[in-house]
Each structure stands twice: as C-alpha cells, then as structure tokens.
N, C-alpha and C positions, 0 to 999 in steps of 0.2 A: 533545381530545388524550388519548391513552391513557396508562396508567401506565408502560408500557415506554418511551414517548417521553420522559416526564419524567425517567426514570432516566438516559437516555443524553445528555440535553441540559443537565441541571442542573449549574451550577458552584458555586453558593452556596446555603445554607439560612439564611434570616433567622428568628431565634428571638426572639419578643417575649412579654412577660408582660402580661396584662390583669387589671385589678381594677375591678369595677363595684359601685356602691352600690345594688344591687338584683339581682333575678333576671333573667338574660338567657339567650337560647338561641343556638345556633350560627348560625342564619340572621340573627339580629340583629347578631352580630359581623361576619359577612361583609358584610352590607349597609352597616354603618358604615364598614368598610375601603374599600369602593368609593365610597360616597356622600361621605364627608368628605374624601377625597383628590382627588376629581374637580375639575379645574380648578386645583388647587394647583400642579401642575408643568406642564411643557410637554406638548404632545400626544404627544411621543415617549416620555414616561414616564407616560402615563395608564394606570392599572391595567387597565381594561377592554380597551384596545387591546393592551396587552402580553400579556394572557392570550389574546386572540383570535389573536395572531400566534405564540403559543407561546413567548414570551420569559420569561414567568413561569408556574409551574405552578399546580395546584389549591391553593387556600388551605385549610390544615388547621387546625381549631380543636378544642382539647381543653379543655373548661370544666366546672366543677362549682360547685354552689351550697351555701352553708352559712350558717345564721343570717341569712338575708335578704340575703346578699352573694354575688357571683359572682367566681370567680378561675380563671384558666386560662392557656393558652399558645396563641400563634398561630405557625404555621410557614409561610413562603412560599418555595417553590423558585424560584431565579432563574438564568437563563442570560445575564443582562446582564454587562457588565464590572464590575471592582471598584468604580470610582467611581460608576457608575450604581446599583449594588446598595446602596452606602452611602447615597446620596441617598434611595433608595426606603425604606430602613430608617429613616432619620431622619424621613421624611414621616409614617410611621405614628404617631410620638409626638405629632403634632398632633391626633389624634382625642381628643375630650373627652366624647363621649356615645355610648352604645350603646342603641338603642331608647329607652325613656323614662328611662333611668338615666344618671347621671353616671359617667364611666369614665376610667381612666388607662391608657395603654399605654406600656410601656418596653422598648426593644430590649436584650435580654440579650447576644446575640452574633450574629456572622455567621460561619457555619461554611464552611470551604473543603472542599467535597466531594472534590475531587481530592487534597488532602493526606491525607484519611482513606483514600482508595483506595490512595494510594502506601504508606501505613503498612501497610495490609492486604497489599499485594504483598510488602513486605519481610518481614513476619512469616511469610507463607506460604512465601516463598522459603527462609527459615531452616529451616522444618519439612521442606521437600522435600530440602534439602541434608543435613540431619541424617539423614533416612531413607536417603539415598543412601550416606552414610558407614557407617551401621550395617549396610547390606546387603552391604558389601564384606567377604568372608570372610577368614580368616587366610591362606589360600593366595594370594588376590588381593593382599593387602597385602604378602606376601613377594615376590611377583612384581614389584610396583610398586617396592619398595625395591631389588630386584636391578637393575632398569633404572636407577634413580636413581644407584646406586652405580657402575654401569658408565659412566654419563655423567660422573660426577665423576672416575673413573680416566682416562677418555678426555681430560678437560680438563687433567689434571696434566701439567706439563712438567718440564724439567731445567735446572739452572743450573751453569755453570762446568765445569772439567775434572773435578771430582769427581762430576759428574752428580747434583747434589743435587736432591731433590724440591722442586718449586716450583709456584706458581700460574701461570696463563697470562699474567698481567700483570707478572710479575717483570722482564721485559726492557724494559718501556716506562714503568712507573709511577715517579713522582718520589719516592714514599714506599714503604717496604717494611716488612714485619712478619717478624721472625726468630723461628721456633719450633723445637721440639726435633726432631720426626720426621715421617715421611711421613703417619702417621695424623693428626697435628695439621693438616697441610696439607689433607688430605681433609675433615676436619671443618669447617674454615673455608671451604673451597670449597662445602660444603653450604649455607652461609649467605650465599653470594655474595661472599665475601672472596677475591680472586684475586691479591693482591700479596704473597704469602707465600713464604718459603723456609725449608727445614729444615736444621739443622746436622748431623743424623744422628749424635748422640753427644755426649759431654762435651767431646771435643777439637774445637774450632771450626776449620773449614778456613780457610786463609789467604784464599781467594777471598771468603768472607763478610766478613772484616775489611776487605778492599779495597772491596767493594761498599758497606759501611756508611759509608765515608768520602765516597762520591759521592752517596748518597741520604739522605733523612730517614728515620732508622731507629728502629723501635720493637721492643724485645725483649719477647716475649710468652712467658713460661716457666711451667712447671708449679709448683703450689704445694707442692712438696716439696723434699727435699734435692738431688735431681738437677737441678731447675730452678735452684736457687741456685748449683750448681757450674757449670752452663752459663753463667749470667749473669756469674759471676766471670771465666770464660775470655773471654767476649765483650767485657767491659769492658776486658780487658787488651790484646786485639789489634785491636779495632774502635773505631768512633766512634758510640756509641749516643746518640740524642737523647732518646728516651722509654723508660720501663720500665713494664710492667704484668705482673701475675701472676694465675694462676688462683686461685680460692679455696683456702684452706689444705687440703692433703690431696687436692686434685683435680688432674687432668691436663687439658691443653687439649683433647685428643682426646675427652674425655668430657663436655665442657661443652654445655649446651643453648644455643639461639640467644640468649635473653635474657642468659644469663651471659656469653657472648662479647661482646655489645654493651656490657654494663655495664663489663666489664674494659677494653675498648678506650676507652670513654668516660672512664674514670677513670685513664688513663695519666698519669704525671707526668714532668716533665723529669728527666734523669739527675742533675743537681746536687742537686735537691730530694730525690730518692730516696736518694742517698748520704748526705745530711745527716741522714736519719732512720733509716738502716739501716747496720749495721756488717759487712756481708757480706764486705768486702775486708780486714778487719782481720787475720784469721788467715792469709790468703794472704800478706799482707805480711811477717809474721813468718817464715813458711816460706821465702819467697824470700830473706830476709836470711840464714837459716841455710844455704841452698844456696849463696849467694854467698860466704859465709865459707869454706865447705868446698872449693869449686872454684877460688877465686881468692885464695889466701893472700897473694900479693904485693900485690894491690890493697887487701887489708885494712889493711896497714900505712899505705898512703898516704891512704886515705879519711878516717880520723879527723882527719888534718892538714888536709885540704881543708874538712871540715865545721867545724873550729874557726875557720878563716879566714873562712868565710861567716857564722858566728854572732857574730863580734866586733862588727860594726856594730849588732847587735840592742840593744846597750847604749846607743846614742845616743838623744838626746831625741826625735827625729822618729819613730823606730821604736817607742819606748815609747808615744808619743802615739797612733800608729796602732793599737797593740795595745789600749790603753785604750778607744779608740773601738770596736774590735771587741767588747770585753767588754760594752759598753753595749747592743749589739743582739743579744746571745746569746739564742737560742731564739725570736727574732721572725720568722725566715725572710725577712729583708730585707737590703738592701745599700745602699751609697752610693758615688757618684762624686765625687771631690774634685779641686780645682784645685791649683795650685802652692803656695798658702798653706794647704793642707789645709782649705779651706772646702768644705762640702758644696754641690755644684751640682745634684745630683739624687738622689732616693731611689728605689730600685727593689725589686721582689720578686725573690727568689732565682731562681725559675723563669723570670723574664723577663730576667735579667741578660745572658745571652749575646746575645740579639737586640738588647738595648739598646746593648751595646758594639759590635756589628757595624754598627749604623746611626748611631753617635755622630758628630756633626759638630764639636762644640765641643772645644777643647783640654782634656785631662784628664791628671793625673799619677798619681792613686792610685785604686784600687778596693778597697773593704772590704765584705765580705759574710759573712753567717752561713751558711756552707756549706763545700763541698769544692772545692778548685782542681783542675780537670781540664786535660788537654792542650789541648783546643780553646779554653778560656778563656785559657790562656797564649799560644796562637797569635794569638788576636784582639787581645790586649793588645799583643803585639809589633807587630802590623800597624798598630794605631792609635797607637803611640807612648806607651802608658801604662807608666810606670816601675815602679810598685809594685802588687803583687797580694797582698791580705791576707785570710786566712781562717783557720778553725780547723785545717784540715789539707789535705793535697794527696794525690792518688791517681794513680798510673800516669803520672807526668810523665817522658816519654822524652827529649824535646827541650827543653832549657832555653836560650832565647835570651839573649844577652848584655845586651840592653836592657831586660829585665824582671827585677825583683827579687821573688822569692817569699818572703813572710813568713807563717809559721804559728805556732800556739800549741804545736806539738809540742816 
C-alpha cells in the first residue's frame, strides 16, 4: 500500500509511547507489535490481516537510545471505526517485551485525522475570505453599498393618512417600534428590523397614538433633547408599553448593529422608566399654566373639586395605605391587597400590568413604587380593584368612578 493510499483512507492516528530497559531498534519494536498482539484479538482485528487488507497503515517508529535505555513513539494509521481503533490502541499496552529487553507501551492519544482536516479547511477558508474582502476596491464597496441602500429604500413602506415612513411589517406585526424619522427606519431595516414606523417630527401624528393602543409598542428615541420631546408627546397621546433610547448624544440613524440590538434588548416597561426619569415633570407644569390661562372659569371650580377628593385622605385606611407605600419606596416593587389590606401577592413594578391583567382572585387595593398610568387605571377598573396607590400619576385622561387614585403628591 502506497503513501498516497494511506493518506486518503486514514481516519485515526494511534500515538503510543514506548520505554525499554535496554537498547532496541525499529525492527525490534515492529516485530514486538505484530508478535505479541497475534492471537490476542479476533481474526478481524489481527494486525497482519488488517495491514494486508489496507485497514491499518505502515507502522511508524521513532526511537532513540540514551544511557542504555530506549525511548520513543509508535504511530499507527487506522481506517477502522472508532470502537475498533480504541480496542486496537488498548491491545498495544499489553506488550511487555521488545527484543531482549523489558518494555512498556502506553497509548498517549488517538487523533481524529478528519477533525484536523476540518480545522485546516476552516482556517484556509478564513484566509481566502479575508483576501477576497481586501481585494474589493473602494469603488466596488461604494457600488455594493448603493445597491444595498436601494434595496432598503425599496422595502420601506408608508403608514396611515400621513404616509409615515415605516418598515414592511408595520401592517402585520403584533409589536411595533416607534422612531423619529425616515433615516431611523432605514437604519433599522439595514439590520433586519422591519416593524418600525417614524413620527416625522416632534408633533406625533394622531394615527401613531391610535396604532400604539392596538399593538405592543416600543418607543426607540434619540439620546438627545429631541428624543426626549418626542417621548413626552408620544406618552401623552399614545399607549407605550416599553421605552428605550440611543446612547447619550447619539441618534438612532447612526447606531451600529450591536448598539441597536443592545438598546432593544435593554428596553424597560413604561412604568419602570417613568419611576426613574422625570421627563414629564416640566410638561405637567406647562400644561397647568396653559390650562389656567385659557380656562379661567374652570380654575375657580377645580380647587373645590380637588378639596373634595382630598378630604378622605385623612381617614385611617388611606393613611395606612400611604404608610405601606413609604415602606417600599425605592425598591421597585408593589403589592396586591385584599379587603382587609392583607398582602396577597408581591410583584415587580415592571410586571404589575401583566399581573393585574391576568389576576383571578378578588383584590381591593394595589400599592406600588412607581407611576400610575392610564392603562393601569383601566385594568383596575376592569378587574374591580377599588384603590390604586403610588407616588404619582401621569396623563390620566379617563378616571373611572369605581377606582380611587391615591398618590403622595
């Protein structure tokens, strides 16, 4: 059997180490391998028969002598299967004599030749791919980018009467991502994110507000003042479930793929975001001033109404609920209570909406370390929960008669 045939049929290489108490030569070692394993195993695994039929290759022996002792390595190529190769490797360790000398053989490893070849293929493929990339000139790269940009523009669609720029999945996806402008939509399309829609300016269109009430909505805004203004407007007219922002000072249209994926991965529920950010505080003061300016008649009536609502705050039950709220301040948690104000379940702030939506047991009060939103009021009204207690409330347009809102303001 020639060398080329061995290379094409070999699956494994058996590596063994030999130590002899005397000087031995290569023929002595080869003779001992054949002689002392003969008859040890079945005829199917007899070394002479295996070599005659080409199922093992030529036995290679590398040995050297020093101070009257010999030490070296034996390598046997095998085209047997894994189990038969392991048996053959183990049989070599039964050899205890080489020529006139006592000897010991120990199997070091069985090398999978195909795995080595696969690694070589992968490494070579990397080199070839790198050379292909380096061979692409600036003009070619520009042409490739122009084609990709044209495909992204072709994919972009429109939404609503305002014909807002949107990804192709905006009409079918259960979840949407609201961004600032057309460039943001294009950038996210480049990374395979197709359920986006742009508000195209600080003034959020009414159609976006309506869409956000029907879909699971994530606001993805720039990390600057403009992004904050859009977020304020969107929170006022829409129903936003999650909020995420570009890194400070950056715009969504300039983000790399990893930055986009990290931002979307780290989105937080709206209630949790508002509990840690005061972005709506200034807007509330401004709205109050505008309200006083344009509705002077209502100004006279409102303090009376507010006083009537605040009178019950002095009762023992409300005081107790406020004291319970103070105890969880800063923990980001909440509690669902029964008629006797016993805690029936503790929940995280970011999970409180889903918990209330799916609640089956009767509950009277919900206390949590966060901000009361319109959708929390709505779900409490739907589930018959009478008291909703938190540190403050934001953008409550509809106040059901069966839900009492208690805040620390």
